[in-house]
N, C-alpha and C positions, 0 to 999 in steps of 0.2 A: 575238482576244481579247475576253473580254466588257468593256462598258462601259454595261451598262445590262439590268436585267429590269421588264418590264410585264406587271402583272397586269388583263388584260381584265375589266374589274367594275363592275359601278354605281356610282357615287362618293357616291352616297345612300348606302352600306350600311359600318357599322362593323361590324368582325369582333371577338369577343371572348374570349380565349380565358380562361376562368374555372376556375381551379384552388379549389377550395371546401375544402381541407383534404387533407392528409395520410396517415390513416390508410388501410391497405390491410390486404385478408389474403393477401395475396401478397409474397413476397418475392424478385424477381426477380432474376437474377445481374446480369442485363444494366440492370436499372433507373438511372435516373439518379441522382444524388444529389437527397436532399429531397423525393423523392417518394413515401416509404413508412416514413420514422420515425415518425409519429405525433405529435410534437411541435410540430403546427400544427391545433389541436383544430377540429373544426367552428366555424365563425361561430353568432351572436346570430341568429335569421332574419329579427326584427323591424329590428334594427340594418341588416341585409344588406339588406332590400329596400327601406328607406328610402334608403340612401346609393347603391342603383344607379338604384332613381326619379331621383334628383338628378343622377348620372352622366351618364343617357339627355338628363334635360332638357337638361345643358348640349352637349351634341354635337349634339341638334336647333339649338341655336342656328347650329351649322356648317355647318348644313342637312343632316345625316344623318337620316334617316325609317326606315332598318330597322335591325334589329340581330339579327345572328347569333350567339349563345351557342353555345361550345365547352365543355361541363360537363365537367371529370377530377377526378381527386382523388391520392393515393390513389385509394378504390375512392369514387366518388361516390354510388355506391346506397348505402353504409352510415349516410351522413349524413340521421336521422330525418327531417328539416325540410325534406329535398328535393322532394318534393310539393307542399309549402306553396309553396315559394318559386317553384316551375316553374306552380305555376297562378295566382300572382300576376302574372308576366311573362306571361303568355299574356291575362290576364283585363286589362290593363292598358297593352298596349304590342304596337308591330308588332314580334315576335320570330318568329325561328325559334331551337328548341334541341333541339342535338346534343351527344349525350353520348359519351365513351368510356368503356366497362366491360368488365372481367374476364365479365359475368353469370354471376356466380358466388352472386347470390340466387336465392331460388326460383321454381319454376316462378307458384305463385300471385301472390309478388309483380311478376312480369312482365304477368301478366295483368290485374293492377287499376292497373298505373301507364304501361306501356309507350306509351300514348294521349298520355302528356305532352310525349313527344319528338315533334319532324319528323324525325328519323335518329339511328341509334344504331349504332357503332361498336362492336363484340364483338372487343375484343385478347385473341387466343387466343395462351396462355403456355405453352410445353411441359412447362415443368417443374410445373405445378399442374391444367393446364386438364384437367377432365371432360370429354371431349370427348362422350358420349351427352348427358350436361346441357346441355350448349352446342348441339347441333342439335336439341334439344327447345324452348330457347329462340327459337330464329334462327326454328324454325320455326312457332312461338305468334306472333310479330312480325311475319313475312312474311305469315299469313294475317287478321290485322288490318291489311294495307297500311299498314304504316311503313316509310320507307327505312330498310335496313338493308344494313351488311356483317360478314363475316368476317375479322378482320384477323390474319392467324397471323406473329406476330414470327419472323423467320429470324434466330434466333440461329448464326452463322458456327461455331461449337465444336461446335451439334449438328442441322448442316443439314439431312440425312436424316431425322431425327426429324421435325424442323418439314414437311419434304418430305409424309412420312409422314401426320402429322396431317391436311395437304390433302388427303389421298387420301380418308383418313378423313370429312372435312366433305362432300366429294361425294356420299356416302353416302344422304346427306339427303334427306326425303319433295318438301319445297320446295327449287326453287332460286333463292337469294339467292348476291350476289357473295363470292367467295370472294379476298382479297388477299393477296399475297407483299409483310409490309411490311419495310422495312429498319431494321437496328437498327444504332445509332449508339455510338460509346464516347467520349465529349467531342467528338461534332463529325467523327468519323473514322467509317469503315466499316471490316471487316476481311476483307473477301471474297476469297476467289480468285478467278480467271480465271472460271473453270466458277458459282462462285456468284452473282459478278455477272452473268453473263448469263443467269442464273434470275430474280432480281430485277429486271435491267432493263424486263421486261414485268412488271408486277407482276399485272395480274387473271389469275387462276387458274382462276375459273368466271365466267362472264359470267351475271348473272339472266336469268330467264323475260322475256319482252318481253311479253307481255301483262300479269302484273303490274308491271312497271318501268315501263310507260307507262299504269298505271291510279294509278298512286300519285304525290303531288306532290313527285318529288324534284327536288334542286336539282341546277342544270345544273353541269356538271364546270368547274373553273377554267380560264379558259384563260390558258398564260402563255407569253409572247414575251420574246425577249431579244436582244438587238443585241451579236453577235459579228465583230467585223472589218469594221464599219460596215453590216452587214447585218440584216436583221428576219429572225427566224426564230423556229416555234413550238416548243416544247420541252415534255414530259413536266416535271411537279413535282419528281420524282425524280432530275432530269438534273443538276443542280447539283449535287448531295452524291454520284452516283457518280461524277463525274469530278472530284471533288476542287474544285469552283468556288465554294464556300460561304465564300470570303473576302473580304470587303467592308471593311476597316478603313480609313476616311477617304469611303465613301461616302457618299450623302445619300439617306435611307432614309423610308416614311412609315409609320414606324412610331409610332403615338399619335397617324395622321390617320387611317389605315384600317384599324389593327390596333391592339389593344391588350392588354396581358396583366396576370390578376391571380392574384399567385403566393400559393400556401399561407398567409403571413403576412398577406394581404390589399394588400401592397404592389402598386400600379398601376406597372408599368413594362414594360420588355423580356422575355422568355422567360431573355434571358442576362442578366438584371437592368440591360441599358442603361437607362439616364434618360432620361425622356421630358419631356415639359413645361418645355423650357429647365433641366430638371435639376431643378424643384420635384417634391418628395418627397410622394405621399398614399396612405392608407392607407383601402382601402374598407371595412376595421371600424371605423377610427376613430369614436367616436361625436360627434365633432365635423367628422366628413368635410363636411357640408353646407357650412358657415360658411367652411370651408377651400376646397374645390374650384372655384375659380374660375381655368382658366388658360389661358394661349394656345396655341396651338395650331400647331404649326411642324414641319417634318421634323427628324430629327434626324441627327447627324453621328456614324455609326458606330465606337465605338471598341473595338470585339472584334474578337482574330484570327481568329474561326471562328462563321458563324452555325449553331447545332446544332438549332433549330429549325425542322422541316417547315415548317409555315405560313409563319414568319416570313422564312425565306430566298426566298420567293416575292412577298413584298411589293414593290410598285415602290420601286424604287432607282435610282443612278446614279453612276458616277463623276464628283464634281466636276471639273471642266477647269482646269487649271492654267493661268492667264493669265501671258502674257509681260511682262516687267518693262522696265517702259520706260529 
């Protein structure tokens, strides 16, 4: 029985999964609701910068010193003010910037802006991706010595096509990582036993080691789990593949070690789980600075399933049932 997940990471780090809007040039069939409708326009960059500065200051009061932003859309590179926002964060805070992108922007855009990011995750979608273009962009990023990976979304309905794409990516001139990423539907996977076996070991090409050690790459998160009172090491996708992403009633460090900013600007969990003792804040609000002064404490999960891959691995535990005297 699973009773605790321990994310062995520096407690001085706050990770922020930051969705800047939901405008996207792709409409993938397996994409989760709210991610590409285009009804959450890009934010006002000046308001966003001021409010993010304040959020960081508030977390510094709790002992946080490093801030790891994971920037998403829609397709975040479509936001014209993205370089301005990233440059401000880099110049004023101790941040690492990771972006998830379909890499559809032109090679020239990437040549100018790739250095803004510490890590670039290229999501490869079989319905839309131009593999030759992705290879060209990834090779460019590789030569700039920026941490990157190509994450192929393994659609169970088109699994062979996705495997073929992985083989095509392996023809690139530069040897960057290729990952077979699991696809979820409302927090569940629909893989056959053979498909599940394939994605169980997601790395399908390891990078050139000389390149890997020449970049300032992020260390892989170390995840531990308490199962039947024994502490074991597990991979991040282990919980999902074994249908163990059900934490209703557990105590979770959401809001302490990790926060999510929704396309609307709401500061919460990806699953819409309230944090900050139920108080609601919006990072786009012009009054955010005067309003955002919360207390920071673990949340009690109220959701039947955790469907965000990162939030699944936040430290959390079963609340023990005390005996009634």
